[in-house]
Backbone bond lengths (Angstrom), bond angles and torsions (degrees), N, CA, C in turn:
res aa  C-N    CA-C-N  psi(-1)  N-CA   C-N-CA  omega(-1)  CA-C   N-CA-C  phi
1 M - - - 1.487 - - 1.492 108.11 -
2 T 1.280 116.09 146.96 1.475 118.83 -179.51 1.503 111.23 -64.47
3 S 1.364 116.80 143.91 1.435 120.78 -176.24 1.461 113.86 -69.81
4 T 1.373 119.81 -21.91 1.439 122.74 178.75 1.502 114.05 -58.34
5 I 1.342 115.54 -30.32 1.481 117.45 -179.44 1.502 109.72 -101.75
6 G 1.379 118.75 -29.72 1.413 121.28 173.83 1.481 115.34 83.41
7 I 1.304 119.48 24.01 1.460 123.43 -176.99 1.506 109.84 -107.53
8 P 1.320 123.91 116.96 1.455 125.80 175.69 1.536 109.11 -55.19
9 I 1.350 116.38 135.66 1.410 119.59 179.54 1.600 110.83 -58.65
10 K 1.361 113.81 -38.38 1.439 117.16 -179.24 1.556 110.91 -58.40
11 L 1.389 116.85 -36.32 1.458 119.64 -178.42 1.574 108.50 -71.27
12 L 1.314 116.50 -39.45 1.470 119.78 177.87 1.502 111.16 -63.74
13 N 1.340 117.73 -36.21 1.446 119.59 -178.68 1.571 108.81 -71.39
14 E 1.391 116.19 -35.54 1.442 120.04 178.30 1.554 108.68 -65.88
15 A 1.293 117.88 -27.47 1.474 121.16 -177.01 1.523 114.16 -74.18
16 Q 1.356 115.55 -15.52 1.447 119.96 -175.40 1.520 108.34 -62.40
17 G 1.344 114.35 133.91 1.501 120.69 -174.15 1.520 114.21 92.06
18 H 1.286 114.76 -8.95 1.480 120.62 -179.74 1.557 109.39 -107.91
19 V 1.299 113.84 159.59 1.461 120.97 178.12 1.542 110.06 -78.61
20 V 1.307 117.13 126.67 1.455 122.08 -178.40 1.455 109.50 -129.51
21 T 1.361 115.63 166.34 1.477 120.02 176.75 1.508 110.78 -128.43
22 L 1.328 116.45 140.23 1.495 117.11 177.17 1.524 106.98 -144.62
23 E 1.323 114.58 151.33 1.429 121.22 173.97 1.513 111.35 -114.46
24 I 1.296 119.73 139.01 1.493 121.21 178.54 1.465 109.81 -102.32
25 T 1.323 114.58 170.17 1.464 119.19 -173.33 1.546 113.71 -62.71
26 S 1.277 119.87 -19.39 1.469 122.27 178.63 1.540 110.31 -80.47
27 G 1.324 115.85 -8.14 1.520 118.88 178.10 1.499 114.79 99.36
28 Q 1.428 116.71 -6.80 1.435 120.18 177.65 1.529 111.47 -72.10
29 V 1.297 119.88 141.22 1.438 126.14 179.68 1.530 107.75 -110.64
30 Y 1.379 115.04 127.87 1.437 120.82 177.91 1.479 111.02 -111.79
31 R 1.290 118.53 132.80 1.532 120.25 176.00 1.494 105.93 -131.90
32 G 1.399 116.76 121.40 1.401 122.09 -178.32 1.491 112.96 -168.63
33 K 1.328 118.00 -178.17 1.481 120.09 179.12 1.538 108.73 -81.86
34 L 1.284 116.11 131.74 1.444 121.47 -178.19 1.587 108.32 -80.34
35 L 1.332 115.37 116.39 1.483 120.29 177.62 1.504 113.34 -84.38
36 E 1.332 112.40 -47.67 1.477 116.36 -173.58 1.511 108.44 -153.44
37 A 1.344 117.60 142.54 1.436 123.39 178.95 1.531 108.72 -132.71
38 E 1.327 118.53 131.63 1.460 124.08 -179.70 1.575 105.79 -102.87
39 D 1.400 111.09 164.18 1.438 117.35 -177.77 1.540 114.21 -62.47
40 N 1.327 116.21 -24.22 1.486 119.42 176.65 1.529 112.99 -91.75
41 M 1.321 114.53 13.77 1.527 127.85 174.41 1.504 110.40 68.74
42 N 1.393 119.67 17.17 1.465 117.15 161.51 1.472 111.61 -63.94
43 V 1.334 120.43 131.19 1.460 121.52 -171.72 1.510 111.57 -132.56
44 Q 1.312 117.70 153.39 1.422 124.83 171.35 1.499 110.68 -114.06
45 L 1.341 119.61 128.84 1.466 119.45 176.67 1.545 106.85 -124.83
46 K 1.399 114.15 158.43 1.455 123.64 177.47 1.495 109.79 -127.45
47 D 1.338 117.99 159.08 1.442 125.75 179.63 1.533 110.22 43.93
48 I 1.384 112.74 66.60 1.433 120.92 -169.69 1.508 112.91 -100.28
49 T 1.385 120.08 134.07 1.382 121.45 169.16 1.590 106.02 -100.06
50 V 1.314 117.89 127.87 1.474 123.04 -175.38 1.533 106.52 -112.43
51 T 1.361 116.04 123.43 1.473 123.27 176.63 1.521 109.00 -107.16
52 A 1.302 117.96 113.70 1.455 119.83 -179.92 1.518 110.42 -77.49
53 R 1.353 119.92 171.72 1.428 125.55 -176.22 1.580 108.14 -61.86
54 D 1.316 118.13 -33.63 1.451 118.14 -176.96 1.551 113.07 -88.15
55 G 1.326 115.13 9.39 1.473 121.43 179.34 1.457 118.33 89.43
56 R 1.309 118.66 -4.07 1.489 122.85 -179.37 1.546 106.61 -66.65
57 V 1.294 116.62 140.32 1.473 122.84 -179.93 1.495 110.51 -114.44
58 S 1.329 120.35 136.54 1.408 125.77 172.91 1.514 110.38 -138.29
59 H 1.364 115.58 177.24 1.482 119.03 -176.61 1.556 108.00 -131.84
60 L 1.313 113.50 141.14 1.484 123.65 172.61 1.461 110.31 -122.10
61 D 1.281 119.72 141.35 1.488 123.13 171.97 1.480 112.13 -71.15
62 Q 1.358 118.90 -41.20 1.453 119.95 -177.08 1.543 106.50 -160.69
63 V 1.302 119.73 147.09 1.427 126.21 -179.54 1.509 112.25 -149.62
64 Y 1.347 115.26 148.96 1.405 122.07 176.53 1.597 106.37 -115.00
65 I 1.325 116.79 130.27 1.475 119.06 -171.86 1.583 103.38 -127.20
66 R 1.294 114.51 131.21 1.499 117.97 178.18 1.538 110.87 -81.83
67 G 1.290 114.59 140.05 1.484 119.58 -174.08 1.563 111.73 -60.18
68 S 1.303 116.78 -29.31 1.483 120.15 -177.67 1.544 110.57 -67.94
69 H 1.363 114.27 -15.91 1.492 116.58 179.73 1.557 113.40 -97.87
70 V 1.370 117.66 -0.37 1.441 121.66 -178.20 1.484 110.51 -86.32
71 R 1.372 114.38 128.79 1.489 118.53 179.23 1.560 107.55 -93.77
72 F 1.297 118.51 -43.71 1.469 120.59 172.72 1.561 107.84 -153.90
73 F 1.385 110.40 164.41 1.462 117.02 -169.81 1.592 104.06 -141.62
74 I 1.319 113.92 130.94 1.502 120.96 -177.71 1.482 108.69 -122.03
75 V 1.325 117.08 125.08 1.451 123.89 176.33 1.545 107.03 -102.23
76 P 1.357 120.10 162.08 1.497 122.31 179.23 1.490 110.54 -60.11
77 D 1.350 115.80 121.85 1.502 117.11 178.71 1.535 108.13 -145.93
78 M 1.301 119.02 26.05 1.412 126.23 -173.70 1.596 111.44 -53.54
79 L 1.324 113.92 -42.63 1.476 118.68 -176.72 1.444 118.14 -104.15
80 R 1.373 117.58 5.01 1.522 119.02 -169.04 1.516 109.95 -68.45
81 N 1.353 120.53 -18.18 1.453 119.02 -179.26 1.494 114.05 -103.37
82 A 1.327 115.04 7.35 1.478 120.78 175.91 1.478 108.27 -69.02
83 P 1.414 117.63 149.33 1.435 119.44 179.57 1.476 114.94 -53.55
84 M 1.400 118.66 -37.04 1.415 119.22 -178.44 1.532 117.19 -73.23
85 F 1.398 114.44 -13.11 1.379 120.56 178.68 1.556 110.36 -118.15
86 R 1.355 115.55 27.40 1.469 119.11 -172.99 1.542 110.73 -59.11
87 S 1.294 119.30 128.79 1.406 123.20 -177.16 1.523 109.87 -123.03
88 R 1.368 113.31 164.77 1.421 117.95 -178.24 1.458 111.44 -76.42
89 G 1.335 120.12 147.81 1.407 125.70 175.85 1.518 114.35 -72.84
90 V 1.368 114.68 152.51 1.450 120.71 172.95 1.470 108.70 -134.91
91 K 1.298 117.34 131.97 1.447 125.69 -178.44 1.602 108.97 -75.20
92 G 1.295 113.61 147.78 1.459 117.20 176.13 1.459 114.71 104.31
93 R 1.303 116.55 -164.13 1.451 120.43 -174.57 1.551 109.75 -73.33
94 G 1.315 112.91 162.18 1.466 117.45 -178.50 1.501 109.85 -137.59
95 V 1.372 113.69 -168.60 1.475 120.83 -178.94 1.465 111.94 -69.06
96 G 1.316 115.98 132.73 1.481 120.53 173.47 1.476 113.61 90.84
97 L 1.299 120.51 7.76 1.498 120.01 -179.66 1.564 106.16 -74.55
98 A 1.337 111.24 141.52 1.446 118.63 172.45 1.543 110.54 -64.32
99 R 1.364 117.33 156.16 1.434 119.85 -175.21 1.486 110.57 -62.40
100 G 1.366 112.41 118.74 1.501 118.70 169.23 1.492 115.01 70.54
101 R 1.345 118.22 15.75 1.453 120.65 -177.07 1.568 110.82 -129.42
102 A 1.261 116.76 141.81 1.517 123.94 173.41 1.538 106.04 -74.09
103 T 1.318 114.98 154.32 1.493 118.71 174.65 1.518 110.70 -112.01
104 R 1.362 113.45 155.56 1.411 121.20 177.34 1.557 108.43 -114.59
105 T 1.322 117.16 146.34 1.416 120.41 -179.70 1.511 108.11 -64.70
106 M 1.360 117.18 131.98 1.422 124.64 -178.07 1.490 110.98 -112.61
107 E 1.353 119.25 132.77 1.414 119.70 176.17 1.517 111.65 -94.70
108 I 1.308 114.89 122.02 1.465 120.70 -178.16 1.541 106.72 -93.87
109 S 1.336 113.89 114.98 1.469 120.13 -170.11 1.533 111.27 -84.32
110 H 1.279 118.13 -28.10 1.520 118.92 -178.85 1.531 109.80 -132.97
111 P 1.341 115.60 72.10 1.445 118.22 -178.50 1.522 111.31 -72.65
112 R 1.342 113.91 156.35 1.441 119.45 175.54 1.552 110.29 -69.77
113 R 1.288 119.87 160.10 1.455 122.04 -178.58 1.481 115.00 -90.00
114 I 1.293 114.46 159.73 1.527 121.29 173.63 1.535 104.55 -109.25
115 L 1.366 113.57 131.41 1.443 119.93 172.46 1.517 106.36 -104.93
116 A 1.336 115.56 116.64 1.472 120.42 179.31 1.460 107.59 -113.01
117 V 1.311 115.46 126.50 1.482 121.57 -174.63 1.583 109.81 -131.57
118 S 1.313 113.90 157.86 1.458 120.00 174.43 1.501 109.71 -165.81
119 P 1.340 118.18 164.78 1.441 121.98 171.11 1.544 106.22 -68.74
120 P 1.327 119.06 165.63 1.477 119.95 -179.59 1.585 107.61 -64.69
121 D 1.368 110.43 146.40 1.455 119.23 176.26 1.542 112.32 57.30
122 S 1.290 116.65 40.40 1.478 117.58 -179.58 1.542 112.46 -115.33
123 G 1.350 118.00 21.83 1.420 119.90 172.13 1.489 117.38 84.44
124 L 1.388 117.39 20.56 1.427 118.62 -177.96 1.510 113.60 -65.42
125 L 1.340 116.75 -40.99 1.474 120.30 177.28 1.497 110.23 -63.09
126 E 1.264 117.23 -38.26 1.537 121.43 178.67 1.546 106.73 -62.77
127 L 1.244 118.17 -41.95 1.512 122.18 177.81 1.481 109.09 -62.71
128 V 1.249 120.09 -48.44 1.499 125.26 -178.47 1.500 109.78 -58.98
129 K 1.351 115.81 -47.04 1.508 117.55 174.72 1.480 113.19 -62.50
130 G 1.264 119.12 -36.93 1.493 121.03 178.43 1.500 112.44 -68.00
131 L 1.326 116.75 -31.65 1.431 123.32 177.95 1.475 116.70 -78.15
132 T 1.393 114.52 -46.97 1.443 120.28 -172.74 1.514 113.88 -105.62
133 G 1.337 118.76 -16.63 1.446 123.10 -179.67 1.506 110.83 91.91
134 T 1.345 120.12 -8.73 1.456 122.76 178.89 1.513 108.85 -137.48
135 V 1.348 114.52 171.16 1.476 121.30 174.83 1.479 109.02 -123.57
136 P 1.311 116.92 150.44 1.465 119.38 177.06 1.516 115.44 -74.89
137 T 1.313 117.93 157.37 1.453 123.50 173.71 1.514 105.47 -84.34
138 L 1.330 114.85 126.31 1.519 118.54 -177.59 1.557 109.89 -93.20
139 P 1.285 116.68 125.26 1.473 121.22 179.62 1.557 110.45 -70.67
140 T 1.361 116.85 -27.27 1.433 122.84 179.05 1.518 109.02 -132.34
141 D 1.361 113.87 -172.44 1.464 120.40 179.80 1.552 108.50 -75.05
142 S 1.235 118.90 -16.17 1.480 121.59 -177.23 1.531 111.02 -102.69
143 I 1.293 114.21 147.48 1.543 117.25 179.00 1.486 110.87 -89.14
144 A 1.365 116.56 -6.95 1.510 122.33 -178.11 1.529 109.11 -59.05
145 G 1.333 116.92 131.15 1.464 121.59 178.54 1.460 115.84 83.79
146 T 1.365 119.39 0.19 1.416 122.47 177.68 1.486 112.67 -79.04
147 T 1.328 117.56 143.67 1.478 122.10 176.18 1.540 106.56 -119.43
148 H 1.312 116.68 138.69 1.483 125.51 177.64 1.498 106.91 -134.18
149 T 1.293 117.81 151.45 1.454 125.53 -177.75 1.488 111.22 -109.05
150 W 1.310 112.05 131.71 1.563 120.21 175.59 1.522 107.49 -106.36
151 P 1.352 118.87 109.28 1.469 122.64 177.80 1.606 105.14 -76.72
152 A 1.257 120.50 78.53 1.418 125.44 179.84 1.514 114.83 -68.54
153 K 1.300 119.65 139.35 1.449 120.95 177.31 1.479 108.47 -150.47
154 T 1.389 115.81 124.09 1.482 122.57 179.57 1.503 104.75 -124.41
155 N 1.318 117.35 -174.95 1.426 125.02 176.22 1.532 112.14 -67.87
156 Y 1.356 116.76 -17.11 1.427 121.44 -171.59 1.484 114.37 -118.08
157 Y 1.314 119.64 -22.46 1.476 120.97 179.71 1.507 112.78 -152.22
158 T 1.330 118.12 160.56 1.416 123.54 166.56 1.531 106.80 -126.93
159 A 1.355 116.28 150.07 1.464 121.63 -175.22 1.508 109.61 -163.70
160 S 1.310 114.75 140.51 1.518 119.11 171.88 1.543 105.49 -96.52
161 I 1.323 116.53 98.94 1.476 119.41 -172.74 1.592 110.92 -93.19
162 P 1.285 117.44 121.93 1.455 118.87 177.33 1.558 109.08 -74.11
163 I 1.339 116.19 133.11 1.437 121.63 176.46 1.532 105.54 -113.27
164 W 1.346 113.67 118.36 1.475 118.52 175.30 1.499 109.80 -91.65
165 L 1.341 119.20 130.61 1.477 125.20 -178.04 1.522 109.89 -103.41
166 D 1.277 117.47 142.62 1.413 122.44 177.90 1.546 110.64 -152.16
167 E 1.364 115.71 147.08 1.420 121.58 179.23 1.571 108.72 -106.57
168 I 1.313 116.19 139.91 1.480 120.83 -178.96 1.541 108.03 -117.80
169 S 1.289 115.25 105.26 1.491 118.34 175.41 1.535 107.88 -87.89
170 S 1.315 116.52 -41.17 1.493 121.51 178.28 1.515 109.20 -121.26
171 P 1.288 119.68 105.50 1.515 120.60 -178.05 1.470 108.06 -57.67
172 Q 1.309 122.34 -43.06 1.472 122.68 -174.00 1.552 108.76 -63.83
173 T 1.347 119.46 -43.19 1.421 123.81 -179.41 1.541 109.65 -63.77
174 W 1.376 111.39 -47.00 1.498 116.71 -178.43 1.516 113.14 -58.95
175 S 1.320 117.08 -45.29 1.457 122.59 -178.14 1.611 109.04 -63.52
176 A 1.376 114.44 -40.08 1.479 114.47 178.36 1.490 112.80 -64.61
177 E 1.296 117.64 -36.38 1.482 121.97 -179.22 1.548 109.64 -68.22
178 F 1.370 116.94 -40.93 1.471 118.17 -178.73 1.528 113.60 -75.49
179 L 1.376 115.36 -17.20 1.454 118.87 179.03 1.585 110.06 -94.32
180 A 1.255 116.86 0.57 1.424 122.44 176.67 1.556 109.15 -72.47
181 P 1.391 118.19 150.33 1.465 119.29 -173.86 1.521 112.48 -58.32
182 E 1.327 118.83 -32.48 1.470 120.48 -175.66 1.527 111.81 -69.23
183 A 1.326 116.03 -16.35 1.516 118.32 179.53 1.470 112.18 -93.23
184 R 1.341 116.39 -0.53 1.491 119.51 -178.57 1.530 110.98 -57.80
185 E 1.311 120.19 -40.16 1.452 124.32 -176.93 1.558 111.44 -61.49
186 V 1.353 111.76 -36.92 1.500 116.61 179.41 1.489 110.64 -68.16
187 L 1.300 119.87 -40.60 1.470 123.96 -175.48 1.499 111.69 -68.81
188 T 1.296 116.63 -31.76 1.493 120.74 -174.75 1.534 111.35 -68.23
189 V 1.312 120.40 -20.50 1.440 124.39 -177.25 1.489 114.27 -101.66
190 L 1.371 118.29 2.97 1.450 122.90 -177.15 1.473 114.01 -82.97
191 G 1.303 120.39 133.89 1.421 121.16 172.17 1.558 114.73 -113.07
192 A 1.265 115.94 -4.21 1.460 121.14 178.94 1.535 111.87 -162.45
193 F 1.344 113.22 143.67 1.463 122.09 168.65 1.490 107.41 -110.28
194 V 1.352 116.99 134.62 1.417 121.53 175.79 1.563 107.11 -125.74
195 V 1.300 117.30 117.94 1.477 121.01 -179.42 1.543 107.25 -109.00
196 C 1.351 115.94 121.92 1.495 122.53 -174.98 1.517 106.03 -112.35
197 F 1.365 115.97 137.98 1.421 121.20 178.65 1.506 112.28 -151.90
198 R 1.301 117.18 153.15 1.437 120.89 174.66 1.565 108.91 -75.13
199 K 1.333 117.14 144.65 1.477 119.13 172.52 1.550 107.64 -59.67
200 P 1.292 115.97 138.91 1.508 119.20 -173.26 1.556 111.57 -73.25
201 V 1.308 112.17 153.97 1.460 118.62 175.31 1.474 114.40 -96.93
202 D 1.395 115.11 -19.85 1.491 120.49 -179.34 1.461 110.01 -155.21
203 Q 1.309 120.84 179.79 1.451 124.25 -178.56 1.532 111.22 -66.42
204 S 1.313 117.63 -30.61 1.467 117.53 178.53 1.474 112.61 -66.53
205 S 1.323 118.06 -43.47 1.476 119.87 177.78 1.525 112.32 -69.19
206 L 1.380 118.06 -27.83 1.380 124.44 175.77 1.630 109.55 -65.32
207 G 1.369 112.04 -40.37 1.424 116.59 174.83 1.557 115.73 -63.78
208 G 1.360 113.62 -28.14 1.412 121.26 178.69 1.536 108.59 -69.75
209 I 1.319 116.99 -38.71 1.483 124.17 -179.96 1.531 108.61 -65.84
210 K 1.375 116.33 -43.83 1.444 118.97 179.35 1.570 110.88 -63.45
211 E 1.323 112.96 -38.56 1.514 115.05 179.90 1.505 109.11 -66.06
212 L 1.301 117.14 -38.79 1.496 121.34 -180.00 1.525 112.12 -61.20
213 L 1.339 113.29 -48.90 1.484 117.92 178.64 1.538 112.24 -66.24
214 Q 1.293 118.24 -34.98 1.435 119.97 177.07 1.507 113.72 -63.28
215 H 1.285 114.92 -43.51 1.465 116.44 -179.28 1.510 117.67 -76.35
216 V 1.299 114.65 -29.74 1.457 119.71 172.31 1.538 110.75 -70.29
217 A 1.398 115.12 -39.96 1.501 120.29 174.61 1.590 111.68 -61.63
218 E 1.330 114.26 -32.66 1.435 118.12 177.34 1.574 111.54 -65.34
219 V 1.324 115.83 -39.81 1.503 119.80 176.19 1.483 108.10 -64.83
220 V 1.289 120.86 -45.91 1.468 124.17 176.81 1.540 112.88 -52.00
221 K 1.340 112.47 -52.54 1.503 119.25 -176.33 1.518 111.82 -70.86
222 E 1.331 117.70 -48.58 1.481 118.50 -171.03 1.544 108.23 -90.44
223 G 1.311 119.78 -27.44 1.499 117.46 -177.15 1.515 113.06 -91.03
224 C 1.373 116.03 -40.58 1.476 121.34 -178.87 1.548 112.28 -85.16
225 G 1.300 115.88 -29.58 1.440 117.45 179.22 1.538 113.60 95.57
226 Y 1.342 113.97 160.33 1.469 118.81 -173.34 1.573 111.12 -69.81
227 S 1.269 119.49 -24.19 1.451 121.70 -178.57 1.540 114.31 -88.00
228 W 1.326 116.84 -2.44 1.451 121.85 -178.51 1.544 108.03 -60.32
229 D 1.329 120.72 134.41 1.427 122.24 -172.57 1.529 111.58 -118.78
230 G 1.310 117.70 31.67 1.489 121.85 179.17 1.499 110.67 -83.46
231 A 1.344 112.41 -174.96 1.530 120.76 175.57 1.508 112.79 -108.36
232 C 1.332 114.13 148.49 1.461 120.26 177.28 1.546 108.76 -126.95
233 L 1.270 118.34 115.12 1.454 123.58 -177.90 1.556 111.10 -117.41
234 A 1.313 113.68 139.43 1.479 120.73 175.16 1.545 104.66 -115.89
235 V 1.316 115.62 119.64 1.490 120.59 -176.13 1.530 109.72 -113.39
236 A 1.342 117.58 117.48 1.399 123.15 175.08 1.491 111.12 -88.00
237 M 1.357 114.28 123.74 1.474 122.21 -179.93 1.476 110.51 -95.14
238 P 1.386 119.11 161.56 1.473 122.20 -179.20 1.515 108.58 -65.16
239 Q 1.419 113.54 151.28 1.387 120.68 177.14 1.506 109.70 -111.64
240 S 1.358 118.09 125.92 1.438 118.55 -174.24 1.556 109.67 -86.72
241 T 1.310 118.40 -18.49 1.424 122.00 179.04 1.541 111.63 -77.55
242 T 1.268 120.86 134.02 1.431 124.58 176.85 1.508 111.99 -128.09
243 P 1.316 121.48 145.28 1.473 120.27 -3.26 1.538 112.42 -78.01
244 F 1.305 116.81 157.50 1.463 119.07 173.52 1.485 114.08 -120.38
245 L 1.321 121.03 169.42 1.413 122.28 -170.07 1.498 108.36 -72.58
246 E 1.333 115.82 128.42 1.428 119.27 179.57 1.563 111.63 -90.39
247 K 1.378 115.00 128.88 1.457 119.23 173.82 1.491 107.21 -140.29
248 S 1.310 114.71 143.62 1.459 120.48 -177.15 1.564 108.91 -76.63
249 F 1.341 118.61 159.99 1.419 123.06 175.15 1.510 111.22 -53.89
250 E 1.346 115.67 -41.93 1.487 118.08 -176.27 1.515 110.56 -68.76
251 E 1.402 118.50 -32.27 1.403 120.75 175.36 1.518 113.07 -65.78
252 W 1.299 111.85 -41.50 1.517 118.00 -179.94 1.554 108.48 -65.93
253 E 1.300 116.42 -43.82 1.441 122.88 -179.97 1.495 111.85 -58.50
254 E 1.275 116.78 -46.09 1.457 121.84 179.00 1.538 112.42 -65.08
255 L 1.342 115.01 -43.96 1.510 120.96 179.12 1.587 107.47 -60.04
256 C 1.285 119.81 -46.93 1.430 123.27 -176.08 1.499 112.31 -69.00
257 Q 1.376 116.74 -40.59 1.445 120.75 178.02 1.471 111.86 -63.34
258 D 1.326 116.68 -32.14 1.499 118.73 -178.50 1.530 109.52 -63.74
259 H 1.349 116.45 -19.65 1.474 118.19 178.44 1.499 109.76 -110.90
260 G 1.281 122.07 12.61 1.493 127.23 173.33 1.497 112.89 85.48
261 F 1.368 119.56 21.63 1.449 120.98 179.05 1.571 112.72 -112.16
262 E 1.315 115.12 148.95 1.376 121.85 168.49 1.527 109.69 -87.25
263 F 1.402 117.35 132.63 1.446 117.41 -175.14 1.499 111.89 -92.02
264 V 1.331 115.77 139.50 1.474 123.89 177.41 1.556 109.62 -130.13
265 D 1.314 114.77 120.98 1.464 117.49 174.29 1.558 110.39 -93.28
266 F 1.303 114.18 113.88 1.482 118.01 -176.14 1.464 113.39 -60.58
267 E 1.309 116.51 -28.26 1.453 118.88 -176.88 1.521 114.22 -87.60
268 S 1.294 118.91 1.17 1.455 123.40 177.50 1.455 112.67 -66.61
269 K 1.287 116.88 129.27 1.494 124.31 -176.96 1.443 114.13 -102.70
270 G 1.319 117.59 -2.63 1.511 119.57 -178.99 1.536 115.07 -60.72
271 R 1.331 116.28 152.25 1.395 121.80 176.06 1.500 111.22 -105.16
272 N 1.338 116.16 147.42 1.450 121.80 178.65 1.468 108.61 -76.00
273 E 1.403 120.52 114.12 1.422 123.89 -173.94 1.577 110.63 -83.18
274 F 1.258 118.41 -0.68 1.480 120.04 -175.13 1.498 108.56 -100.87
275 F 1.368 124.31 -12.26 1.413 121.65 -175.86 1.521 111.03 -129.38
């Protein structure tokens, strides 16, 4: 990859098939699924949300952008600084640097919220601890309605991100409540949805996971709107019951992407070789 942007070509290749964000020299921001990336940073995106400099939002089915027009490029890295995904540091430039300029750490004073949801007893608190290093104090036996703060810190920004926790016993009922007019104010401040679930023990429990993702995806699509530019993560937690239903990472990834989610395996022990 060209040194002006500072992205290793291996990283860009790994980002293919994922949702990425880039800004071009005219100031327009493109967010969509990366179809193909060339060594000179020419890229093809699909299902793109385009934000103009004046804030107007439009949609493109597919676009080809020349690398010479790209000012900076951001790949998904929402969880790469979490304790469970701790990676080794690398000196020098990194992803998303502006052309030929060093970056300073920016403090984000009013970050958007993360809504983290799960069925009861599905490891949501374990996920929160893995992400933030701490767990919230629960005022009741239920985690529903609990807020926890994630003091996020990257090479580019710091932020105290509120995480709202909720339990979903009935996905259909939950989605109906979140699509009601009175929930509109909640949806407008969300920057990410995180759906947590235990790995299934059989086809029936797998069907429950699909139903869960389907109804949360419905809230994202219908409640947040087509121009919403947040992140959607589906996190599979360990299953204590054995035997459980075996599915490969690729199968999970495809299942989650069908509903608009990036798949994360909480048990994965791999290290990020790019950071």
